[in-house]
PyMOL CGO cylinders between C-alpha atoms (Angstrom):
from pymol import cmd
from pymol.cgo import CYLINDER

trace = [
    CYLINDER, -32.27, 134.66, 8.48, -32.25, 133.36, 12.07, 0.3, 1, 1, 1, 1, 1, 1,
    CYLINDER, -32.25, 133.36, 12.07, -34.95, 130.86, 11.17, 0.3, 1, 1, 1, 1, 1, 1,
    CYLINDER, -34.95, 130.86, 11.17, -32.83, 129.55, 8.30, 0.3, 1, 1, 1, 1, 1, 1,
    CYLINDER, -32.83, 129.55, 8.30, -29.81, 129.13, 10.60, 0.3, 1, 1, 1, 1, 1, 1,
    CYLINDER, -29.81, 129.13, 10.60, -31.92, 127.30, 13.17, 0.3, 1, 1, 1, 1, 1, 1,
    CYLINDER, -31.92, 127.30, 13.17, -33.31, 124.96, 10.49, 0.3, 1, 1, 1, 1, 1, 1,
    CYLINDER, -33.31, 124.96, 10.49, -29.78, 124.26, 9.18, 0.3, 1, 1, 1, 1, 1, 1,
    CYLINDER, -29.78, 124.26, 9.18, -28.55, 123.45, 12.69, 0.3, 1, 1, 1, 1, 1, 1,
    CYLINDER, -28.55, 123.45, 12.69, -31.45, 121.10, 13.25, 0.3, 1, 1, 1, 1, 1, 1,
    CYLINDER, -31.45, 121.10, 13.25, -30.76, 119.33, 9.97, 0.3, 1, 1, 1, 1, 1, 1,
    CYLINDER, -30.76, 119.33, 9.97, -27.10, 118.94, 10.90, 0.3, 1, 1, 1, 1, 1, 1,
    CYLINDER, -27.10, 118.94, 10.90, -28.00, 117.50, 14.30, 0.3, 1, 1, 1, 1, 1, 1,
    CYLINDER, -28.00, 117.50, 14.30, -30.39, 115.01, 12.75, 0.3, 1, 1, 1, 1, 1, 1,
    CYLINDER, -30.39, 115.01, 12.75, -27.72, 114.01, 10.24, 0.3, 1, 1, 1, 1, 1, 1,
    CYLINDER, -27.72, 114.01, 10.24, -25.16, 113.51, 13.01, 0.3, 1, 1, 1, 1, 1, 1,
    CYLINDER, -25.16, 113.51, 13.01, -27.63, 111.40, 14.99, 0.3, 1, 1, 1, 1, 1, 1,
    CYLINDER, -27.63, 111.40, 14.99, -28.33, 109.28, 11.93, 0.3, 1, 1, 1, 1, 1, 1,
    CYLINDER, -28.33, 109.28, 11.93, -24.60, 108.70, 11.43, 0.3, 1, 1, 1, 1, 1, 1,
    CYLINDER, -24.60, 108.70, 11.43, -24.11, 107.75, 15.09, 0.3, 1, 1, 1, 1, 1, 1,
    CYLINDER, -24.11, 107.75, 15.09, -27.00, 105.28, 14.88, 0.3, 1, 1, 1, 1, 1, 1,
    CYLINDER, -27.00, 105.28, 14.88, -25.51, 103.83, 11.71, 0.3, 1, 1, 1, 1, 1, 1,
    CYLINDER, -25.51, 103.83, 11.71, -22.11, 103.42, 13.41, 0.3, 1, 1, 1, 1, 1, 1,
    CYLINDER, -22.11, 103.42, 13.41, -23.69, 101.65, 16.37, 0.3, 1, 1, 1, 1, 1, 1,
    CYLINDER, -23.69, 101.65, 16.37, -25.54, 99.29, 14.03, 0.3, 1, 1, 1, 1, 1, 1,
    CYLINDER, -25.54, 99.29, 14.03, -22.29, 98.45, 12.22, 0.3, 1, 1, 1, 1, 1, 1,
    CYLINDER, -22.29, 98.45, 12.22, -20.53, 97.76, 15.55, 0.3, 1, 1, 1, 1, 1, 1,
    CYLINDER, -20.53, 97.76, 15.55, -23.38, 95.53, 16.66, 0.3, 1, 1, 1, 1, 1, 1,
    CYLINDER, -23.38, 95.53, 16.66, -23.22, 93.59, 13.40, 0.3, 1, 1, 1, 1, 1, 1,
    CYLINDER, -23.22, 93.59, 13.40, -19.45, 93.16, 13.82, 0.3, 1, 1, 1, 1, 1, 1,
    CYLINDER, -19.45, 93.16, 13.82, -19.87, 91.80, 17.36, 0.3, 1, 1, 1, 1, 1, 1,
    CYLINDER, -19.87, 91.80, 17.36, -22.60, 89.43, 16.25, 0.3, 1, 1, 1, 1, 1, 1,
    CYLINDER, -22.60, 89.43, 16.25, -20.47, 88.27, 13.34, 0.3, 1, 1, 1, 1, 1, 1,
    CYLINDER, -20.47, 88.27, 13.34, -17.52, 87.59, 15.64, 0.3, 1, 1, 1, 1, 1, 1,
    CYLINDER, -17.52, 87.59, 15.64, -19.75, 85.54, 17.91, 0.3, 1, 1, 1, 1, 1, 1,
    CYLINDER, -19.75, 85.54, 17.91, -21.06, 83.56, 14.97, 0.3, 1, 1, 1, 1, 1, 1,
    CYLINDER, -21.06, 83.56, 14.97, -17.60, 82.62, 13.65, 0.3, 1, 1, 1, 1, 1, 1,
    CYLINDER, -17.60, 82.62, 13.65, -16.21, 81.51, 17.04, 0.3, 1, 1, 1, 1, 1, 1,
    CYLINDER, -16.21, 81.51, 17.04, -14.34, 78.20, 16.82, 0.3, 1, 1, 1, 1, 1, 1,
    CYLINDER, -14.34, 78.20, 16.82, -16.53, 75.29, 17.92, 0.3, 1, 1, 1, 1, 1, 1,
    CYLINDER, -16.53, 75.29, 17.92, -15.63, 73.64, 21.22, 0.3, 1, 1, 1, 1, 1, 1,
    CYLINDER, -15.63, 73.64, 21.22, -13.70, 70.38, 20.84, 0.3, 1, 1, 1, 1, 1, 1,
    CYLINDER, -13.70, 70.38, 20.84, -15.72, 67.22, 21.45, 0.3, 1, 1, 1, 1, 1, 1,
    CYLINDER, -15.72, 67.22, 21.45, -15.80, 66.01, 25.04, 0.3, 1, 1, 1, 1, 1, 1,
    CYLINDER, -15.80, 66.01, 25.04, -13.20, 63.33, 25.78, 0.3, 1, 1, 1, 1, 1, 1,
    CYLINDER, -13.20, 63.33, 25.78, -14.79, 59.94, 26.39, 0.3, 1, 1, 1, 1, 1, 1,
    CYLINDER, -14.79, 59.94, 26.39, -12.55, 57.22, 27.80, 0.3, 1, 1, 1, 1, 1, 1,
    CYLINDER, -12.55, 57.22, 27.80, -13.66, 53.80, 26.51, 0.3, 1, 1, 1, 1, 1, 1,
    CYLINDER, -13.66, 53.80, 26.51, -10.41, 52.01, 27.32, 0.3, 1, 1, 1, 1, 1, 1,
    CYLINDER, -10.41, 52.01, 27.32, -11.32, 48.75, 29.12, 0.3, 1, 1, 1, 1, 1, 1,
    CYLINDER, -11.32, 48.75, 29.12, -7.78, 47.81, 30.16, 0.3, 1, 1, 1, 1, 1, 1,
    CYLINDER, -7.78, 47.81, 30.16, -6.70, 47.58, 33.78, 0.3, 1, 1, 1, 1, 1, 1,
    CYLINDER, -6.70, 47.58, 33.78, -2.92, 47.72, 34.09, 0.3, 1, 1, 1, 1, 1, 1,
    CYLINDER, -2.92, 47.72, 34.09, -0.40, 47.19, 36.88, 0.3, 1, 1, 1, 1, 1, 1,
    CYLINDER, -0.40, 47.19, 36.88, 3.33, 47.09, 37.56, 0.3, 1, 1, 1, 1, 1, 1,
    CYLINDER, 3.33, 47.09, 37.56, 4.54, 43.86, 39.17, 0.3, 1, 1, 1, 1, 1, 1,
    CYLINDER, 4.54, 43.86, 39.17, 7.62, 42.35, 40.74, 0.3, 1, 1, 1, 1, 1, 1,
    CYLINDER, 7.62, 42.35, 40.74, 7.71, 38.59, 41.27, 0.3, 1, 1, 1, 1, 1, 1,
    CYLINDER, 7.71, 38.59, 41.27, 3.97, 38.45, 40.67, 0.3, 1, 1, 1, 1, 1, 1,
    CYLINDER, 3.97, 38.45, 40.67, 3.09, 41.07, 43.30, 0.3, 1, 1, 1, 1, 1, 1,
    CYLINDER, 3.09, 41.07, 43.30, 1.46, 44.42, 42.48, 0.3, 1, 1, 1, 1, 1, 1,
    CYLINDER, 1.46, 44.42, 42.48, 3.85, 47.21, 43.40, 0.3, 1, 1, 1, 1, 1, 1,
    CYLINDER, 3.85, 47.21, 43.40, 2.74, 50.61, 44.70, 0.3, 1, 1, 1, 1, 1, 1,
    CYLINDER, 2.74, 50.61, 44.70, 5.91, 51.74, 46.47, 0.3, 1, 1, 1, 1, 1, 1,
    CYLINDER, 5.91, 51.74, 46.47, 9.62, 51.03, 46.21, 0.3, 1, 1, 1, 1, 1, 1,
    CYLINDER, 9.62, 51.03, 46.21, 12.01, 52.10, 48.98, 0.3, 1, 1, 1, 1, 1, 1,
    CYLINDER, 12.01, 52.10, 48.98, 15.62, 52.11, 47.83, 0.3, 1, 1, 1, 1, 1, 1,
    CYLINDER, 15.62, 52.11, 47.83, 18.80, 54.09, 48.48, 0.3, 1, 1, 1, 1, 1, 1,
    CYLINDER, 18.80, 54.09, 48.48, 19.43, 56.65, 45.76, 0.3, 1, 1, 1, 1, 1, 1,
    CYLINDER, 19.43, 56.65, 45.76, 23.04, 56.15, 44.66, 0.3, 1, 1, 1, 1, 1, 1,
    CYLINDER, 23.04, 56.15, 44.66, 24.82, 56.90, 41.40, 0.3, 1, 1, 1, 1, 1, 1,
    CYLINDER, 24.82, 56.90, 41.40, 25.08, 54.07, 38.85, 0.3, 1, 1, 1, 1, 1, 1,
    CYLINDER, 25.08, 54.07, 38.85, 22.40, 51.95, 40.52, 0.3, 1, 1, 1, 1, 1, 1,
    CYLINDER, 22.40, 51.95, 40.52, 19.34, 50.04, 39.31, 0.3, 1, 1, 1, 1, 1, 1,
    CYLINDER, 19.34, 50.04, 39.31, 16.41, 51.38, 41.36, 0.3, 1, 1, 1, 1, 1, 1,
    CYLINDER, 16.41, 51.38, 41.36, 13.82, 48.86, 40.18, 0.3, 1, 1, 1, 1, 1, 1,
    CYLINDER, 13.82, 48.86, 40.18, 12.71, 46.62, 37.33, 0.3, 1, 1, 1, 1, 1, 1,
    CYLINDER, 12.71, 46.62, 37.33, 8.95, 46.16, 37.03, 0.3, 1, 1, 1, 1, 1, 1,
    CYLINDER, 8.95, 46.16, 37.03, 6.76, 44.09, 34.72, 0.3, 1, 1, 1, 1, 1, 1,
    CYLINDER, 6.76, 44.09, 34.72, 3.58, 45.27, 32.98, 0.3, 1, 1, 1, 1, 1, 1,
    CYLINDER, 3.58, 45.27, 32.98, 0.50, 43.05, 33.12, 0.3, 1, 1, 1, 1, 1, 1,
    CYLINDER, 0.50, 43.05, 33.12, -3.04, 43.95, 32.00, 0.3, 1, 1, 1, 1, 1, 1,
    CYLINDER, -3.04, 43.95, 32.00, -4.65, 43.61, 35.41, 0.3, 1, 1, 1, 1, 1, 1,
    CYLINDER, -4.65, 43.61, 35.41, -4.30, 45.26, 38.81, 0.3, 1, 1, 1, 1, 1, 1,
    CYLINDER, -4.30, 45.26, 38.81, -5.01, 42.40, 41.19, 0.3, 1, 1, 1, 1, 1, 1,
    CYLINDER, -5.01, 42.40, 41.19, -2.60, 42.25, 44.17, 0.3, 1, 1, 1, 1, 1, 1,
    CYLINDER, -2.60, 42.25, 44.17, -1.14, 38.80, 43.45, 0.3, 1, 1, 1, 1, 1, 1,
    CYLINDER, -1.14, 38.80, 43.45, -0.83, 37.11, 40.05, 0.3, 1, 1, 1, 1, 1, 1,
    CYLINDER, -0.83, 37.11, 40.05, -0.27, 33.69, 41.59, 0.3, 1, 1, 1, 1, 1, 1,
    CYLINDER, -0.27, 33.69, 41.59, 2.88, 33.12, 39.54, 0.3, 1, 1, 1, 1, 1, 1,
    CYLINDER, 2.88, 33.12, 39.54, 6.10, 34.83, 38.49, 0.3, 1, 1, 1, 1, 1, 1,
    CYLINDER, 6.10, 34.83, 38.49, 6.47, 33.80, 34.84, 0.3, 1, 1, 1, 1, 1, 1,
    CYLINDER, 6.47, 33.80, 34.84, 6.05, 36.98, 32.78, 0.3, 1, 1, 1, 1, 1, 1,
    CYLINDER, 6.05, 36.98, 32.78, 5.09, 35.28, 29.51, 0.3, 1, 1, 1, 1, 1, 1,
    CYLINDER, 5.09, 35.28, 29.51, 2.40, 33.19, 31.20, 0.3, 1, 1, 1, 1, 1, 1,
    CYLINDER, 2.40, 33.19, 31.20, 1.05, 36.14, 33.19, 0.3, 1, 1, 1, 1, 1, 1,
    CYLINDER, 1.05, 36.14, 33.19, 0.96, 38.38, 30.13, 0.3, 1, 1, 1, 1, 1, 1,
    CYLINDER, 0.96, 38.38, 30.13, -0.99, 35.91, 27.98, 0.3, 1, 1, 1, 1, 1, 1,
    CYLINDER, -0.99, 35.91, 27.98, -3.33, 34.83, 30.79, 0.3, 1, 1, 1, 1, 1, 1,
    CYLINDER, -3.33, 34.83, 30.79, -4.58, 38.33, 31.58, 0.3, 1, 1, 1, 1, 1, 1,
    CYLINDER, -4.58, 38.33, 31.58, -4.46, 39.64, 28.03, 0.3, 1, 1, 1, 1, 1, 1,
    CYLINDER, -4.46, 39.64, 28.03, -6.73, 36.80, 26.89, 0.3, 1, 1, 1, 1, 1, 1,
    CYLINDER, -6.73, 36.80, 26.89, -9.30, 37.59, 29.57, 0.3, 1, 1, 1, 1, 1, 1,
    CYLINDER, -9.30, 37.59, 29.57, -10.53, 40.66, 27.67, 0.3, 1, 1, 1, 1, 1, 1,
    CYLINDER, -10.53, 40.66, 27.67, -13.54, 40.00, 25.47, 0.3, 1, 1, 1, 1, 1, 1,
    CYLINDER, -13.54, 40.00, 25.47, -13.04, 43.33, 23.68, 0.3, 1, 1, 1, 1, 1, 1,
    CYLINDER, -13.04, 43.33, 23.68, -10.42, 43.75, 20.98, 0.3, 1, 1, 1, 1, 1, 1,
    CYLINDER, -10.42, 43.75, 20.98, -7.58, 45.51, 22.78, 0.3, 1, 1, 1, 1, 1, 1,
    CYLINDER, -7.58, 45.51, 22.78, -4.94, 44.96, 20.10, 0.3, 1, 1, 1, 1, 1, 1,
    CYLINDER, -4.94, 44.96, 20.10, -5.05, 48.65, 19.14, 0.3, 1, 1, 1, 1, 1, 1,
    CYLINDER, -5.05, 48.65, 19.14, -3.82, 49.82, 22.55, 0.3, 1, 1, 1, 1, 1, 1,
    CYLINDER, -3.82, 49.82, 22.55, -0.18, 50.62, 23.31, 0.3, 1, 1, 1, 1, 1, 1,
    CYLINDER, -0.18, 50.62, 23.31, 1.84, 50.88, 26.52, 0.3, 1, 1, 1, 1, 1, 1,
    CYLINDER, 1.84, 50.88, 26.52, 3.44, 54.13, 27.67, 0.3, 1, 1, 1, 1, 1, 1,
    CYLINDER, 3.44, 54.13, 27.67, 5.14, 55.47, 30.77, 0.3, 1, 1, 1, 1, 1, 1,
    CYLINDER, 5.14, 55.47, 30.77, 5.41, 58.80, 32.54, 0.3, 1, 1, 1, 1, 1, 1,
    CYLINDER, 5.41, 58.80, 32.54, 8.20, 59.65, 34.97, 0.3, 1, 1, 1, 1, 1, 1,
    CYLINDER, 8.20, 59.65, 34.97, 8.26, 62.71, 37.23, 0.3, 1, 1, 1, 1, 1, 1,
    CYLINDER, 8.26, 62.71, 37.23, 10.52, 63.97, 40.01, 0.3, 1, 1, 1, 1, 1, 1,
    CYLINDER, 10.52, 63.97, 40.01, 12.32, 67.07, 41.25, 0.3, 1, 1, 1, 1, 1, 1,
    CYLINDER, 12.32, 67.07, 41.25, 16.05, 67.55, 40.98, 0.3, 1, 1, 1, 1, 1, 1,
    CYLINDER, 16.05, 67.55, 40.98, 18.46, 70.47, 40.90, 0.3, 1, 1, 1, 1, 1, 1,
    CYLINDER, 18.46, 70.47, 40.90, 15.67, 72.90, 41.73, 0.3, 1, 1, 1, 1, 1, 1,
    CYLINDER, 15.67, 72.90, 41.73, 13.44, 71.96, 38.79, 0.3, 1, 1, 1, 1, 1, 1,
    CYLINDER, 13.44, 71.96, 38.79, 10.68, 69.54, 37.87, 0.3, 1, 1, 1, 1, 1, 1,
    CYLINDER, 10.68, 69.54, 37.87, 11.86, 66.72, 35.58, 0.3, 1, 1, 1, 1, 1, 1,
    CYLINDER, 11.86, 66.72, 35.58, 9.28, 64.99, 33.36, 0.3, 1, 1, 1, 1, 1, 1,
    CYLINDER, 9.28, 64.99, 33.36, 9.65, 62.17, 30.87, 0.3, 1, 1, 1, 1, 1, 1,
    CYLINDER, 9.65, 62.17, 30.87, 6.81, 60.93, 28.67, 0.3, 1, 1, 1, 1, 1, 1,
    CYLINDER, 6.81, 60.93, 28.67, 8.14, 57.59, 27.48, 0.3, 1, 1, 1, 1, 1, 1,
    CYLINDER, 8.14, 57.59, 27.48, 6.28, 56.12, 24.50, 0.3, 1, 1, 1, 1, 1, 1,
    CYLINDER, 6.28, 56.12, 24.50, 9.26, 54.33, 22.94, 0.3, 1, 1, 1, 1, 1, 1,
    CYLINDER, 9.26, 54.33, 22.94, 13.00, 53.81, 23.56, 0.3, 1, 1, 1, 1, 1, 1,
    CYLINDER, 13.00, 53.81, 23.56, 13.92, 57.13, 21.91, 0.3, 1, 1, 1, 1, 1, 1,
    CYLINDER, 13.92, 57.13, 21.91, 13.14, 58.92, 25.19, 0.3, 1, 1, 1, 1, 1, 1,
    CYLINDER, 13.14, 58.92, 25.19, 15.09, 56.52, 27.42, 0.3, 1, 1, 1, 1, 1, 1,
    CYLINDER, 15.09, 56.52, 27.42, 17.61, 59.22, 28.35, 0.3, 1, 1, 1, 1, 1, 1,
    CYLINDER, 17.61, 59.22, 28.35, 15.33, 62.26, 28.49, 0.3, 1, 1, 1, 1, 1, 1,
    CYLINDER, 15.33, 62.26, 28.49, 15.43, 62.41, 32.31, 0.3, 1, 1, 1, 1, 1, 1,
    CYLINDER, 15.43, 62.41, 32.31, 19.24, 62.30, 32.29, 0.3, 1, 1, 1, 1, 1, 1,
    CYLINDER, 19.24, 62.30, 32.29, 21.71, 62.80, 33.69, 0.3, 1, 1, 1, 1, 1, 1,
    CYLINDER, 21.71, 62.80, 33.69, 19.70, 61.72, 36.71, 0.3, 1, 1, 1, 1, 1, 1,
    CYLINDER, 19.70, 61.72, 36.71, 17.92, 58.57, 35.57, 0.3, 1, 1, 1, 1, 1, 1,
    CYLINDER, 17.92, 58.57, 35.57, 17.64, 56.42, 32.48, 0.3, 1, 1, 1, 1, 1, 1,
    CYLINDER, 17.64, 56.42, 32.48, 14.51, 54.38, 31.74, 0.3, 1, 1, 1, 1, 1, 1,
    CYLINDER, 14.51, 54.38, 31.74, 15.10, 51.16, 29.81, 0.3, 1, 1, 1, 1, 1, 1,
    CYLINDER, 15.10, 51.16, 29.81, 12.31, 49.24, 28.07, 0.3, 1, 1, 1, 1, 1, 1,
    CYLINDER, 12.31, 49.24, 28.07, 12.29, 45.48, 27.45, 0.3, 1, 1, 1, 1, 1, 1,
    CYLINDER, 12.29, 45.48, 27.45, 10.12, 42.99, 25.57, 0.3, 1, 1, 1, 1, 1, 1,
    CYLINDER, 10.12, 42.99, 25.57, 10.14, 39.95, 27.82, 0.3, 1, 1, 1, 1, 1, 1,
    CYLINDER, 10.14, 39.95, 27.82, 7.06, 38.48, 26.15, 0.3, 1, 1, 1, 1, 1, 1,
    CYLINDER, 7.06, 38.48, 26.15, 8.80, 37.74, 22.85, 0.3, 1, 1, 1, 1, 1, 1,
    CYLINDER, 8.80, 37.74, 22.85, 12.37, 37.37, 24.13, 0.3, 1, 1, 1, 1, 1, 1,
    CYLINDER, 12.37, 37.37, 24.13, 14.25, 34.09, 23.96, 0.3, 1, 1, 1, 1, 1, 1,
    CYLINDER, 14.25, 34.09, 23.96, 17.05, 33.47, 26.43, 0.3, 1, 1, 1, 1, 1, 1,
    CYLINDER, 17.05, 33.47, 26.43, 19.00, 36.48, 27.66, 0.3, 1, 1, 1, 1, 1, 1,
    CYLINDER, 19.00, 36.48, 27.66, 17.85, 39.81, 26.30, 0.3, 1, 1, 1, 1, 1, 1,
    CYLINDER, 17.85, 39.81, 26.30, 18.80, 43.46, 26.64, 0.3, 1, 1, 1, 1, 1, 1,
    CYLINDER, 18.80, 43.46, 26.64, 16.86, 46.72, 26.65, 0.3, 1, 1, 1, 1, 1, 1,
    CYLINDER, 16.86, 46.72, 26.65, 15.23, 47.83, 23.42, 0.3, 1, 1, 1, 1, 1, 1,
    CYLINDER, 15.23, 47.83, 23.42, 16.52, 50.41, 20.98, 0.3, 1, 1, 1, 1, 1, 1,
    CYLINDER, 16.52, 50.41, 20.98, 14.51, 51.97, 18.16, 0.3, 1, 1, 1, 1, 1, 1,
    CYLINDER, 14.51, 51.97, 18.16, 16.17, 49.57, 15.72, 0.3, 1, 1, 1, 1, 1, 1,
    CYLINDER, 16.17, 49.57, 15.72, 14.81, 46.59, 17.70, 0.3, 1, 1, 1, 1, 1, 1,
    CYLINDER, 14.81, 46.59, 17.70, 11.15, 47.55, 17.38, 0.3, 1, 1, 1, 1, 1, 1,
    CYLINDER, 11.15, 47.55, 17.38, 8.75, 45.33, 15.44, 0.3, 1, 1, 1, 1, 1, 1,
    CYLINDER, 8.75, 45.33, 15.44, 5.02, 45.48, 14.83, 0.3, 1, 1, 1, 1, 1, 1,
    CYLINDER, 5.02, 45.48, 14.83, 4.38, 43.11, 17.75, 0.3, 1, 1, 1, 1, 1, 1,
    CYLINDER, 4.38, 43.11, 17.75, 6.88, 44.58, 20.23, 0.3, 1, 1, 1, 1, 1, 1,
    CYLINDER, 6.88, 44.58, 20.23, 5.47, 44.82, 23.76, 0.3, 1, 1, 1, 1, 1, 1,
    CYLINDER, 5.47, 44.82, 23.76, 6.98, 47.09, 26.40, 0.3, 1, 1, 1, 1, 1, 1,
    CYLINDER, 6.98, 47.09, 26.40, 6.50, 44.46, 29.08, 0.3, 1, 1, 1, 1, 1, 1,
    CYLINDER, 6.50, 44.46, 29.08, 9.24, 45.61, 31.46, 0.3, 1, 1, 1, 1, 1, 1,
    CYLINDER, 9.24, 45.61, 31.46, 10.74, 48.91, 32.51, 0.3, 1, 1, 1, 1, 1, 1,
    CYLINDER, 10.74, 48.91, 32.51, 13.96, 49.37, 34.47, 0.3, 1, 1, 1, 1, 1, 1,
    CYLINDER, 13.96, 49.37, 34.47, 14.83, 52.64, 36.22, 0.3, 1, 1, 1, 1, 1, 1,
    CYLINDER, 14.83, 52.64, 36.22, 18.58, 53.23, 36.42, 0.3, 1, 1, 1, 1, 1, 1,
    CYLINDER, 18.58, 53.23, 36.42, 19.96, 56.09, 38.51, 0.3, 1, 1, 1, 1, 1, 1,
    CYLINDER, 19.96, 56.09, 38.51, 22.89, 57.29, 36.43, 0.3, 1, 1, 1, 1, 1, 1,
    CYLINDER, 22.89, 57.29, 36.43, 24.37, 60.18, 38.40, 0.3, 1, 1, 1, 1, 1, 1,
    CYLINDER, 24.37, 60.18, 38.40, 23.65, 63.23, 40.59, 0.3, 1, 1, 1, 1, 1, 1,
    CYLINDER, 23.65, 63.23, 40.59, 21.60, 61.12, 43.00, 0.3, 1, 1, 1, 1, 1, 1,
    CYLINDER, 21.60, 61.12, 43.00, 22.17, 63.71, 45.75, 0.3, 1, 1, 1, 1, 1, 1,
    CYLINDER, 22.17, 63.71, 45.75, 20.40, 66.34, 43.64, 0.3, 1, 1, 1, 1, 1, 1,
    CYLINDER, 20.40, 66.34, 43.64, 17.11, 64.40, 43.49, 0.3, 1, 1, 1, 1, 1, 1,
    CYLINDER, 17.11, 64.40, 43.49, 14.92, 66.07, 46.12, 0.3, 1, 1, 1, 1, 1, 1,
    CYLINDER, 14.92, 66.07, 46.12, 11.63, 64.17, 45.78, 0.3, 1, 1, 1, 1, 1, 1,
    CYLINDER, 11.63, 64.17, 45.78, 10.35, 60.64, 45.29, 0.3, 1, 1, 1, 1, 1, 1,
    CYLINDER, 10.35, 60.64, 45.29, 10.32, 59.42, 41.68, 0.3, 1, 1, 1, 1, 1, 1,
    CYLINDER, 10.32, 59.42, 41.68, 6.81, 58.86, 40.33, 0.3, 1, 1, 1, 1, 1, 1,
    CYLINDER, 6.81, 58.86, 40.33, 6.59, 56.14, 37.68, 0.3, 1, 1, 1, 1, 1, 1,
    CYLINDER, 6.59, 56.14, 37.68, 3.25, 55.65, 35.90, 0.3, 1, 1, 1, 1, 1, 1,
    CYLINDER, 3.25, 55.65, 35.90, 2.38, 53.00, 33.34, 0.3, 1, 1, 1, 1, 1, 1,
    CYLINDER, 2.38, 53.00, 33.34, -0.65, 53.58, 31.11, 0.3, 1, 1, 1, 1, 1, 1,
    CYLINDER, -0.65, 53.58, 31.11, -2.32, 52.22, 28.00, 0.3, 1, 1, 1, 1, 1, 1,
    CYLINDER, -2.32, 52.22, 28.00, -3.48, 54.44, 25.16, 0.3, 1, 1, 1, 1, 1, 1,
    CYLINDER, -3.48, 54.44, 25.16, -4.79, 54.26, 21.63, 0.3, 1, 1, 1, 1, 1, 1,
    CYLINDER, -4.79, 54.26, 21.63, -3.94, 57.57, 19.95, 0.3, 1, 1, 1, 1, 1, 1,
    CYLINDER, -3.94, 57.57, 19.95, -3.15, 61.27, 20.50, 0.3, 1, 1, 1, 1, 1, 1,
    CYLINDER, -3.15, 61.27, 20.50, -6.71, 61.91, 21.71, 0.3, 1, 1, 1, 1, 1, 1,
    CYLINDER, -6.71, 61.91, 21.71, -5.70, 60.20, 24.97, 0.3, 1, 1, 1, 1, 1, 1,
    CYLINDER, -5.70, 60.20, 24.97, -3.34, 63.09, 25.72, 0.3, 1, 1, 1, 1, 1, 1,
    CYLINDER, -3.34, 63.09, 25.72, -3.92, 66.71, 26.68, 0.3, 1, 1, 1, 1, 1, 1,
    CYLINDER, -3.92, 66.71, 26.68, -1.03, 69.19, 26.76, 0.3, 1, 1, 1, 1, 1, 1,
    CYLINDER, -1.03, 69.19, 26.76, 1.42, 66.30, 26.65, 0.3, 1, 1, 1, 1, 1, 1,
    CYLINDER, 1.42, 66.30, 26.65, -0.13, 64.44, 29.59, 0.3, 1, 1, 1, 1, 1, 1,
    CYLINDER, -0.13, 64.44, 29.59, -2.11, 61.19, 29.55, 0.3, 1, 1, 1, 1, 1, 1,
    CYLINDER, -2.11, 61.19, 29.55, -5.73, 61.78, 30.58, 0.3, 1, 1, 1, 1, 1, 1,
    CYLINDER, -5.73, 61.78, 30.58, -7.22, 58.30, 30.57, 0.3, 1, 1, 1, 1, 1, 1,
    CYLINDER, -7.22, 58.30, 30.57, -8.01, 55.96, 33.45, 0.3, 1, 1, 1, 1, 1, 1,
    CYLINDER, -8.01, 55.96, 33.45, -6.00, 52.92, 32.37, 0.3, 1, 1, 1, 1, 1, 1,
    CYLINDER, -6.00, 52.92, 32.37, -2.93, 53.56, 34.52, 0.3, 1, 1, 1, 1, 1, 1,
    CYLINDER, -2.93, 53.56, 34.52, -1.00, 52.56, 37.62, 0.3, 1, 1, 1, 1, 1, 1,
    CYLINDER, -1.00, 52.56, 37.62, 1.57, 54.60, 39.55, 0.3, 1, 1, 1, 1, 1, 1,
    CYLINDER, 1.57, 54.60, 39.55, 4.55, 53.45, 41.60, 0.3, 1, 1, 1, 1, 1, 1,
    CYLINDER, 4.55, 53.45, 41.60, 6.34, 55.81, 43.98, 0.3, 1, 1, 1, 1, 1, 1,
    CYLINDER, 6.34, 55.81, 43.98, 10.10, 55.25, 44.28, 0.3, 1, 1, 1, 1, 1, 1,
    CYLINDER, 10.10, 55.25, 44.28, 11.37, 56.74, 47.56, 0.3, 1, 1, 1, 1, 1, 1,
    CYLINDER, 11.37, 56.74, 47.56, 14.92, 57.35, 48.73, 0.3, 1, 1, 1, 1, 1, 1,
    CYLINDER, 14.92, 57.35, 48.73, 15.39, 55.51, 52.01, 0.3, 1, 1, 1, 1, 1, 1,
]
cmd.load_cgo(trace, "trace")
């Protein structure tokens, strides 16, 4: 009788061991399966944009603007040209635009102009990604950013609205207007112009290419 009990116990132990081994094999297969179905990594970003870009005032490349921050005041108006040389040798925007645009042997017609504005005010970080006039007031009530097309304009012209846009519209000029609460702005205003082709040039809402130029606007 004792022998029979011993044999039964041994059989039960062997059965339990077999089940444990089977469970471990299933777990291993599940882990391997999960590893196999992992999402592929996105392709590495390659920047092939050939454009050099700068912000100019009276034909001079601007890196810094020192101006008193006061309510209802124009802080600066800067022109976009597809180069970053220090001196354009002339102040006519239409001539400068065409001269440096035509220097590119590559087809750059697919690239667009955008802007990024950043500063601190009222205890928070204010950011404005400006790809068209619809975001002109996003950094309000502190500042408004107005876009102009001085390349195609005839005579006097005003800032662009969404209704003004055409297929050939060029954001050739940006004006930063300090609307109100100037005393609450606690940092310089960073204004960056950049050129981009599509959404692949952005990561988490920020431009990641090299075709850009930044101007720092400081309260003096």
